[in-house]
N, CA, C and O atoms as a GROMACS GRO file, in nm:
protein
  452
    1MET      N    1  -2.956   1.316  -1.757
    1MET     CA    2  -2.829   1.374  -1.718
    1MET      C    3  -2.748   1.269  -1.643
    1MET      O    4  -2.799   1.204  -1.552
    2VAL      N    5  -2.623   1.253  -1.681
    2VAL     CA    6  -2.535   1.156  -1.616
    2VAL      C    7  -2.463   1.224  -1.501
    2VAL      O    8  -2.400   1.328  -1.518
    3GLU      N    9  -2.474   1.164  -1.384
    3GLU     CA   10  -2.406   1.219  -1.267
    3GLU      C   11  -2.267   1.159  -1.259
    3GLU      O   12  -2.252   1.037  -1.268
    4ARG      N   13  -2.166   1.241  -1.241
    4ARG     CA   14  -2.029   1.193  -1.235
    4ARG      C   15  -1.977   1.204  -1.092
    4ARG      O   16  -2.000   1.304  -1.024
    5SER      N   17  -1.907   1.102  -1.051
    5SER     CA   18  -1.850   1.105  -0.917
    5SER      C   19  -1.721   1.186  -0.919
    5SER      O   20  -1.662   1.209  -1.024
    6GLN      N   21  -1.679   1.230  -0.801
    6GLN     CA   22  -1.554   1.304  -0.785
    6GLN      C   23  -1.438   1.214  -0.821
    6GLN      O   24  -1.435   1.099  -0.776
    7PRO      N   25  -1.341   1.259  -0.899
    7PRO     CA   26  -1.226   1.174  -0.931
    7PRO      C   27  -1.145   1.146  -0.805
    7PRO      O   28  -1.140   1.228  -0.713
    8SER      N   29  -1.081   1.029  -0.803
    8SER     CA   30  -1.002   0.992  -0.686
    8SER      C   31  -0.871   1.069  -0.680
    8SER      O   32  -0.810   1.081  -0.574
    9ILE      N   33  -0.827   1.119  -0.793
    9ILE     CA   34  -0.706   1.201  -0.798
    9ILE      C   35  -0.749   1.342  -0.832
    9ILE      O   36  -0.815   1.365  -0.934
   10SER      N   37  -0.712   1.436  -0.746
   10SER     CA   38  -0.758   1.572  -0.767
   10SER      C   39  -0.691   1.636  -0.887
   10SER      O   40  -0.579   1.601  -0.923
   11ARG      N   41  -0.762   1.730  -0.949
   11ARG     CA   42  -0.711   1.799  -1.066
   11ARG      C   43  -0.638   1.925  -1.022
   11ARG      O   44  -0.685   1.997  -0.935
   12MET      N   45  -0.524   1.950  -1.083
   12MET     CA   46  -0.446   2.068  -1.047
   12MET      C   47  -0.499   2.189  -1.121
   12MET      O   48  -0.537   2.180  -1.238
   13GLU      N   49  -0.500   2.303  -1.053
   13GLU     CA   50  -0.540   2.428  -1.114
   13GLU      C   51  -0.417   2.497  -1.170
   13GLU      O   52  -0.305   2.470  -1.126
   14SER      N   53  -0.436   2.585  -1.266
   14SER     CA   54  -0.325   2.664  -1.315
   14SER      C   55  -0.277   2.754  -1.203
   14SER      O   56  -0.358   2.814  -1.132
   15ALA      N   57  -0.148   2.764  -1.187
   15ALA     CA   58  -0.091   2.846  -1.081
   15ALA      C   59   0.043   2.900  -1.129
   15ALA      O   60   0.105   2.841  -1.218
   16PRO      N   61   0.089   3.011  -1.071
   16PRO     CA   62   0.217   3.065  -1.112
   16PRO      C   63   0.331   2.965  -1.091
   16PRO      O   64   0.429   2.967  -1.165
   17ASP      N   65   0.319   2.879  -0.992
   17ASP     CA   66   0.420   2.778  -0.963
   17ASP      C   67   0.359   2.642  -0.993
   17ASP      O   68   0.298   2.584  -0.903
   18PRO      N   69   0.372   2.588  -1.116
   18PRO     CA   70   0.304   2.465  -1.156
   18PRO      C   71   0.338   2.349  -1.063
   18PRO      O   72   0.451   2.335  -1.017
   19GLY      N   73   0.237   2.267  -1.037
   19GLY     CA   74   0.259   2.148  -0.956
   19GLY      C   75   0.246   2.171  -0.808
   19GLY      O   76   0.263   2.077  -0.730
   20LEU      N   77   0.215   2.293  -0.764
   20LEU     CA   78   0.209   2.319  -0.621
   20LEU      C   79   0.068   2.332  -0.566
   20LEU      O   80   0.049   2.314  -0.446
   21GLU      N   81  -0.030   2.362  -0.649
   21GLU     CA   82  -0.164   2.385  -0.597
   21GLU      C   83  -0.265   2.292  -0.661
   21GLU      O   84  -0.252   2.253  -0.777
   22HIS      N   85  -0.365   2.256  -0.583
   22HIS     CA   86  -0.474   2.170  -0.630
   22HIS      C   87  -0.606   2.236  -0.597
   22HIS      O   88  -0.612   2.345  -0.540
   23VAL      N   89  -0.712   2.168  -0.632
   23VAL     CA   90  -0.845   2.213  -0.596
   23VAL      C   91  -0.851   2.216  -0.443
   23VAL      O   92  -0.809   2.120  -0.379
   24PRO      N   93  -0.903   2.324  -0.383
   24PRO     CA   94  -0.907   2.333  -0.237
   24PRO      C   95  -0.973   2.212  -0.173
   24PRO      O   96  -1.075   2.162  -0.222
   25GLY      N   97  -0.915   2.166  -0.063
   25GLY     CA   98  -0.971   2.054   0.012
   25GLY      C   99  -0.940   1.918  -0.045
   25GLY      O  100  -0.994   1.818   0.002
   26SER      N  101  -0.855   1.909  -0.146
   26SER     CA  102  -0.831   1.781  -0.211
   26SER      C  103  -0.702   1.714  -0.167
   26SER      O  104  -0.666   1.610  -0.223
   27GLY      N  105  -0.631   1.768  -0.070
   27GLY     CA  106  -0.507   1.707  -0.027
   27GLY      C  107  -0.395   1.729  -0.127
   27GLY      O  108  -0.350   1.634  -0.190
   28PRO      N  109  -0.350   1.853  -0.143
   28PRO     CA  110  -0.255   1.886  -0.249
   28PRO      C  111  -0.120   1.818  -0.232
   28PRO      O  112  -0.073   1.796  -0.120
   29LEU      N  113  -0.061   1.784  -0.343
   29LEU     CA  114   0.074   1.730  -0.345
   29LEU      C  115   0.170   1.849  -0.346
   29LEU      O  116   0.158   1.939  -0.428
   30ARG      N  117   0.264   1.848  -0.254
   30ARG     CA  118   0.358   1.958  -0.240
   30ARG      C  119   0.499   1.904  -0.214
   30ARG      O  120   0.514   1.786  -0.182
   31PRO      N  121   0.600   1.989  -0.227
   31PRO     CA  122   0.737   1.943  -0.200
   31PRO      C  123   0.754   1.884  -0.060
   31PRO      O  124   0.843   1.802  -0.039
   32ARG      N  125   0.672   1.925   0.035
   32ARG     CA  126   0.684   1.870   0.171
   32ARG      C  127   0.651   1.720   0.176
   32ARG      O  128   0.677   1.656   0.278
   33HIS      N  129   0.595   1.665   0.069
   33HIS     CA  130   0.562   1.522   0.066
   33HIS      C  131   0.679   1.435   0.023
   33HIS      O  132   0.664   1.314   0.007
   34VAL      N  133   0.796   1.495   0.004
   34VAL     CA  134   0.915   1.415  -0.029
   34VAL      C  135   0.934   1.312   0.081
   34VAL      O  136   0.927   1.344   0.200
   35GLY      N  137   0.957   1.187   0.041
   35GLY     CA  138   0.972   1.077   0.136
   35GLY      C  139   0.844   0.998   0.157
   35GLY      O  140   0.847   0.892   0.220
   36GLN      N  141   0.731   1.047   0.105
   36GLN     CA  142   0.603   0.980   0.120
   36GLN      C  143   0.564   0.909  -0.009
   36GLN      O  144   0.613   0.941  -0.117
   37ARG      N  145   0.476   0.812   0.004
   37ARG     CA  146   0.421   0.741  -0.112
   37ARG      C  147   0.316   0.831  -0.177
   37ARG      O  148   0.231   0.887  -0.108
   38VAL      N  149   0.323   0.844  -0.309
   38VAL     CA  150   0.233   0.934  -0.382
   38VAL      C  151   0.186   0.867  -0.511
   38VAL      O  152   0.246   0.770  -0.557
   39VAL      N  153   0.080   0.922  -0.567
   39VAL     CA  154   0.038   0.886  -0.702
   39VAL      C  155   0.030   1.018  -0.780
   39VAL      O  156  -0.026   1.116  -0.732
   40VAL      N  157   0.086   1.016  -0.901
   40VAL     CA  158   0.092   1.137  -0.984
   40VAL      C  159   0.042   1.104  -1.124
   40VAL      O  160   0.086   1.005  -1.185
   41ARG      N  161  -0.048   1.185  -1.175
   41ARG     CA  162  -0.094   1.174  -1.314
   41ARG      C  163  -0.031   1.290  -1.391
   41ARG      O  164  -0.036   1.405  -1.348
   42SER      N  165   0.028   1.258  -1.506
   42SER     CA  166   0.092   1.362  -1.586
   42SER      C  167   0.062   1.343  -1.734
   42SER      O  168   0.030   1.233  -1.780
   43ARG      N  169   0.074   1.454  -1.807
   43ARG     CA  170   0.056   1.450  -1.953
   43ARG      C  171   0.178   1.385  -2.016
   43ARG      O  172   0.289   1.396  -1.965
   44VAL      N  173   0.157   1.316  -2.128
   44VAL     CA  174   0.267   1.258  -2.206
   44VAL      C  175   0.282   1.345  -2.329
   44VAL      O  176   0.200   1.339  -2.421
   45PRO      N  177   0.388   1.428  -2.333
   45PRO     CA  178   0.404   1.521  -2.445
   45PRO      C  179   0.416   1.448  -2.579
   45PRO      O  180   0.484   1.346  -2.591
   46GLY      N  181   0.347   1.502  -2.678
   46GLY     CA  182   0.358   1.448  -2.814
   46GLY      C  183   0.274   1.325  -2.840
   46GLY      O  184   0.277   1.272  -2.951
   47GLU      N  185   0.198   1.278  -2.741
   47GLU     CA  186   0.114   1.160  -2.762
   47GLU      C  187  -0.033   1.197  -2.747
   47GLU      O  188  -0.068   1.291  -2.676
   48THR      N  189  -0.117   1.121  -2.816
   48THR     CA  190  -0.261   1.142  -2.812
   48THR      C  191  -0.326   1.025  -2.739
   48THR      O  192  -0.290   0.910  -2.760
   49GLY      N  193  -0.422   1.057  -2.653
   49GLY     CA  194  -0.494   0.954  -2.579
   49GLY      C  195  -0.603   0.890  -2.664
   49GLY      O  196  -0.626   0.932  -2.777
   50PRO      N  197  -0.670   0.789  -2.610
   50PRO     CA  198  -0.773   0.716  -2.685
   50PRO      C  199  -0.891   0.803  -2.727
   50PRO      O  200  -0.958   0.771  -2.825
   51SER      N  201  -0.917   0.911  -2.655
   51SER     CA  202  -1.030   0.998  -2.690
   51SER      C  203  -0.991   1.103  -2.794
   51SER      O  204  -1.076   1.180  -2.839
   52GLY      N  205  -0.862   1.105  -2.832
   52GLY     CA  206  -0.816   1.206  -2.926
   52GLY      C  207  -0.754   1.326  -2.858
   52GLY      O  208  -0.692   1.410  -2.923
   53GLY      N  209  -0.771   1.335  -2.726
   53GLY     CA  210  -0.711   1.443  -2.648
   53GLY      C  211  -0.570   1.404  -2.605
   53GLY      O  212  -0.512   1.310  -2.658
   54PRO      N  213  -0.516   1.476  -2.507
   54PRO     CA  214  -0.381   1.445  -2.462
   54PRO      C  215  -0.374   1.308  -2.394
   54PRO      O  216  -0.471   1.261  -2.335
   55ALA      N  217  -0.257   1.245  -2.402
   55ALA     CA  218  -0.233   1.117  -2.334
   55ALA      C  219  -0.183   1.146  -2.193
   55ALA      O  220  -0.112   1.244  -2.171
   56PHE      N  221  -0.221   1.060  -2.099
   56PHE     CA  222  -0.180   1.074  -1.960
   56PHE      C  223  -0.119   0.943  -1.912
   56PHE      O  224  -0.145   0.837  -1.968
   57THR      N  225  -0.037   0.953  -1.810
   57THR     CA  226   0.018   0.834  -1.745
   57THR      C  227   0.018   0.856  -1.595
   57THR      O  228   0.024   0.970  -1.548
   58ASP      N  229   0.012   0.747  -1.519
   58ASP     CA  230   0.013   0.753  -1.374
   58ASP      C  231   0.140   0.688  -1.322
   58ASP      O  232   0.187   0.589  -1.378
   59VAL      N  233   0.193   0.744  -1.215
   59VAL     CA  234   0.310   0.685  -1.148
   59VAL      C  235   0.278   0.675  -0.999
   59VAL      O  236   0.233   0.772  -0.938
   60LEU      N  237   0.301   0.557  -0.943
   60LEU     CA  238   0.281   0.532  -0.800
   60LEU      C  239   0.415   0.495  -0.740
   60LEU      O  240   0.483   0.405  -0.789
   61GLY      N  241   0.453   0.563  -0.634
   61GLY     CA  242   0.579   0.532  -0.568
   61GLY      C  243   0.612   0.636  -0.463
   61GLY      O  244   0.526   0.715  -0.424
   62VAL      N  245   0.736   0.634  -0.418
   62VAL     CA  246   0.782   0.727  -0.315
   62VAL      C  247   0.841   0.849  -0.383
   62VAL      O  248   0.928   0.838  -0.469
   63LEU      N  249   0.793   0.967  -0.342
   63LEU     CA  250   0.846   1.093  -0.394
   63LEU      C  251   0.985   1.113  -0.334
   63LEU      O  252   0.999   1.147  -0.216
   64GLU      N  253   1.088   1.091  -0.415
   64GLU     CA  254   1.227   1.098  -0.368
   64GLU      C  255   1.276   1.242  -0.359
   64GLU      O  256   1.336   1.282  -0.258
   65THR      N  257   1.251   1.320  -0.465
   65THR     CA  258   1.296   1.459  -0.466
   65THR      C  259   1.195   1.545  -0.542
   65THR      O  260   1.116   1.496  -0.623
   66TRP      N  261   1.200   1.675  -0.514
   66TRP     CA  262   1.125   1.776  -0.588
   66TRP      C  263   1.219   1.896  -0.599
   66TRP      O  264   1.217   1.985  -0.515
   67VAL      N  265   1.300   1.897  -0.705
   67VAL     CA  266   1.405   1.997  -0.721
   67VAL      C  267   1.389   2.062  -0.858
   67VAL      O  268   1.367   1.995  -0.958
   68ASP      N  269   1.400   2.196  -0.859
   68ASP     CA  270   1.392   2.272  -0.985
   68ASP      C  271   1.270   2.232  -1.068
   68ASP      O  272   1.280   2.214  -1.189
   69ASP      N  273   1.155   2.220  -1.002
   69ASP     CA  274   1.029   2.187  -1.068
   69ASP      C  275   1.031   2.053  -1.140
   69ASP      O  276   0.963   2.036  -1.241
   70VAL      N  277   1.107   1.957  -1.088
   70VAL     CA  278   1.107   1.820  -1.139
   70VAL      C  279   1.085   1.726  -1.021
   70VAL      O  280   1.158   1.731  -0.922
   71LEU      N  281   0.983   1.641  -1.032
   71LEU     CA  282   0.954   1.541  -0.930
   71LEU      C  283   1.026   1.412  -0.968
   71LEU      O  284   1.023   1.372  -1.085
   72THR      N  285   1.089   1.347  -0.872
   72THR     CA  286   1.151   1.218  -0.895
   72THR      C  287   1.081   1.118  -0.804
   72THR      O  288   1.078   1.135  -0.682
   73ILE      N  289   1.024   1.013  -0.866
   73ILE     CA  290   0.946   0.914  -0.792
   73ILE      C  291   1.012   0.777  -0.810
   73ILE      O  292   1.044   0.737  -0.922
   74ARG      N  293   1.031   0.705  -0.698
   74ARG     CA  294   1.085   0.569  -0.703
   74ARG      C  295   0.968   0.472  -0.696
   74ARG      O  296   0.894   0.469  -0.597
   75THR      N  297   0.952   0.392  -0.802
   75THR     CA  298   0.841   0.297  -0.810
   75THR      C  299   0.874   0.171  -0.730
   75THR      O  300   0.985   0.155  -0.681
   76ALA      N  301   0.775   0.082  -0.716
   76ALA     CA  302   0.792  -0.042  -0.640
   76ALA      C  303   0.901  -0.131  -0.698
   76ALA      O  304   0.964  -0.207  -0.624
   77ASP      N  305   0.924  -0.122  -0.828
   77ASP     CA  306   1.030  -0.204  -0.889
   77ASP      C  307   1.163  -0.129  -0.895
   77ASP      O  308   1.251  -0.163  -0.973
   78ASP      N  309   1.177  -0.026  -0.809
   78ASP     CA  310   1.300   0.049  -0.788
   78ASP      C  311   1.341   0.136  -0.906
   78ASP      O  312   1.457   0.177  -0.916
   79GLU      N  313   1.248   0.164  -0.997
   79GLU     CA  314   1.275   0.252  -1.111
   79GLU      C  315   1.256   0.397  -1.066
   79GLU      O  316   1.161   0.428  -0.994
   80LEU      N  317   1.347   0.487  -1.108
   80LEU     CA  318   1.332   0.629  -1.081
   80LEU      C  319   1.266   0.695  -1.201
   80LEU      O  320   1.315   0.684  -1.313
   81VAL      N  321   1.155   0.765  -1.176
   81VAL     CA  322   1.081   0.832  -1.283
   81VAL      C  323   1.086   0.982  -1.255
   81VAL      O  324   1.046   1.027  -1.147
   82GLU      N  325   1.133   1.059  -1.352
   82GLU     CA  326   1.137   1.205  -1.339
   82GLU      C  327   1.020   1.265  -1.416
   82GLU      O  328   0.996   1.230  -1.531
   83ILE      N  329   0.948   1.356  -1.350
   83ILE     CA  330   0.832   1.421  -1.411
   83ILE      C  331   0.845   1.571  -1.392
   83ILE      O  332   0.848   1.618  -1.279
   84PRO      N  333   0.852   1.648  -1.502
   84PRO     CA  334   0.851   1.793  -1.487
   84PRO      C  335   0.719   1.838  -1.425
   84PRO      O  336   0.612   1.793  -1.468
   85ALA      N  337   0.725   1.926  -1.327
   85ALA     CA  338   0.603   1.973  -1.258
   85ALA      C  339   0.504   2.035  -1.356
   85ALA      O  340   0.384   2.029  -1.332
   86ALA      N  341   0.552   2.094  -1.464
   86ALA     CA  342   0.463   2.156  -1.562
   86ALA      C  343   0.374   2.053  -1.632
   86ALA      O  344   0.269   2.090  -1.686
   87LEU      N  345   0.412   1.924  -1.631
   87LEU     CA  346   0.332   1.820  -1.695
   87LEU      C  347   0.236   1.752  -1.597
   87LEU      O  348   0.150   1.674  -1.638
   88VAL      N  349   0.250   1.781  -1.468
   88VAL     CA  350   0.166   1.717  -1.366
   88VAL      C  351   0.024   1.773  -1.376
   88VAL      O  352   0.003   1.894  -1.372
   89VAL      N  353  -0.072   1.682  -1.389
   89VAL     CA  354  -0.212   1.719  -1.396
   89VAL      C  355  -0.276   1.707  -1.259
   89VAL      O  356  -0.358   1.791  -1.219
   90SER      N  357  -0.239   1.602  -1.185
   90SER     CA  358  -0.292   1.580  -1.051
   90SER      C  359  -0.198   1.490  -0.973
   90SER      O  360  -0.112   1.422  -1.031
   91GLY      N  361  -0.214   1.491  -0.844
   91GLY     CA  362  -0.133   1.406  -0.760
   91GLY      C  363  -0.176   1.418  -0.616
   91GLY      O  364  -0.237   1.517  -0.576
   92LYS      N  365  -0.142   1.316  -0.538
   92LYS     CA  366  -0.176   1.320  -0.397
   92LYS      C  367  -0.093   1.217  -0.322
   92LYS      O  368  -0.048   1.118  -0.380
   93PRO      N  369  -0.073   1.241  -0.193
   93PRO     CA  370  -0.009   1.139  -0.111
   93PRO      C  371  -0.108   1.024  -0.090
   93PRO      O  372  -0.229   1.046  -0.082
   94VAL      N  373  -0.057   0.903  -0.080
   94VAL     CA  374  -0.141   0.785  -0.056
   94VAL      C  375  -0.084   0.706   0.061
   94VAL      O  376   0.034   0.724   0.095
   95PRO      N  377  -0.164   0.621   0.124
   95PRO     CA  378  -0.115   0.545   0.239
   95PRO      C  379   0.000   0.454   0.199
   95PRO      O  380   0.012   0.414   0.083
   96PRO      N  381   0.086   0.421   0.297
   96PRO     CA  382   0.195   0.328   0.267
   96PRO      C  383   0.142   0.193   0.222
   96PRO      O  384   0.029   0.154   0.255
   97ARG      N  385   0.223   0.122   0.147
   97ARG     CA  386   0.187  -0.011   0.101
   97ARG      C  387   0.173  -0.103   0.222
   97ARG      O  388   0.256  -0.097   0.313
   98PRO      N  389   0.070  -0.188   0.226
   98PRO     CA  390   0.055  -0.277   0.340
   98PRO      C  391   0.173  -0.374   0.351
   98PRO      O  392   0.228  -0.417   0.250
   99SER      N  393   0.209  -0.406   0.473
   99SER     CA  394   0.318  -0.500   0.496
   99SER      C  395   0.275  -0.640   0.457
   99SER      O  396   0.163  -0.681   0.487
  100ARG      N  397   0.362  -0.713   0.390
  100ARG     CA  398   0.331  -0.852   0.354
  100ARG      C  399   0.322  -0.938   0.479
  100ARG      O  400   0.245  -1.034   0.483
  101ILE      N  401   0.399  -0.905   0.578
  101ILE     CA  402   0.400  -0.983   0.703
  101ILE      C  403   0.267  -0.972   0.775
  101ILE      O  404   0.219  -1.069   0.834
  102SER      N  405   0.206  -0.853   0.772
  102SER     CA  406   0.083  -0.832   0.847
  102SER      C  407  -0.042  -0.884   0.774
  102SER      O  408  -0.151  -0.883   0.831
  103ARG      N  409  -0.027  -0.927   0.650
  103ARG     CA  410  -0.142  -0.979   0.577
  103ARG      C  411  -0.183  -1.115   0.632
  103ARG      O  412  -0.099  -1.196   0.671
  104VAL      N  413  -0.311  -1.139   0.633
  104VAL     CA  414  -0.364  -1.266   0.681
  104VAL      C  415  -0.413  -1.345   0.560
  104VAL      O  416  -0.485  -1.292   0.475
  105SER      N  417  -0.374  -1.470   0.552
  105SER     CA  418  -0.416  -1.552   0.438
  105SER      C  419  -0.563  -1.592   0.454
  105SER      O  420  -0.615  -1.592   0.565
  106PRO      N  421  -0.630  -1.625   0.344
  106PRO     CA  422  -0.770  -1.670   0.352
  106PRO      C  423  -0.783  -1.794   0.441
  106PRO      O  424  -0.883  -1.810   0.511
  107GLU      N  425  -0.683  -1.880   0.437
  107GLU     CA  426  -0.688  -2.001   0.520
  107GLU      C  427  -0.686  -1.966   0.668
  107GLU      O  428  -0.759  -2.026   0.748
  108ASP      N  429  -0.602  -1.867   0.707
  108ASP     CA  430  -0.598  -1.826   0.847
  108ASP      C  431  -0.729  -1.763   0.890
  108ASP      O  432  -0.772  -1.783   1.004
  109VAL      N  433  -0.792  -1.688   0.803
  109VAL     CA  434  -0.920  -1.627   0.835
  109VAL      C  435  -1.024  -1.737   0.859
  109VAL      O  436  -1.101  -1.728   0.955
  110GLU      N  437  -1.027  -1.838   0.775
  110GLU     CA  438  -1.122  -1.949   0.791
  110GLU      C  439  -1.099  -2.023   0.923
  110GLU      O  440  -1.195  -2.064   0.988
  111ARG      N  441  -0.972  -2.041   0.962
  111ARG     CA  442  -0.942  -2.111   1.087
  111ARG      C  443  -0.990  -2.034   1.209
  111ARG      O  444  -1.023  -2.093   1.312
  112GLU      N  445  -0.992  -1.900   1.197
  112GLU     CA  446  -1.034  -1.814   1.309
  112GLU      C  447  -1.184  -1.823   1.337
  112GLU      O  448  -1.228  -1.787   1.446
  113LYS      N  449  -1.262  -1.869   1.241
  113LYS     CA  450  -1.408  -1.872   1.255
  113LYS      C  451  -1.454  -1.978   1.350
  113LYS      O  452  -1.574  -1.993   1.372
   0.00000   0.00000   0.00000
């Protein structure tokens, strides 16, 4: 028997209001997360994935709006991506991107030793 680990992105359950509920305890993505960095997995309508099932895509960025069951996410390259909530399979807030200024180079780490 193959043991499978918990997915890093929680799976959404069917709900009367699509895109609002997740598996309990998984950190659900909700409209209150507007302004936060999120990752969202959604179905790609009309496309087939490598296994023959539905195709999925992931978007990482800041949740700009959640209006009329459409999520708008601004990616790192400043692209706005609109995703209908009905196509969202999973999603969650993620930590902010680390600051480039606060990163320490490998050379600086070696000098500290």
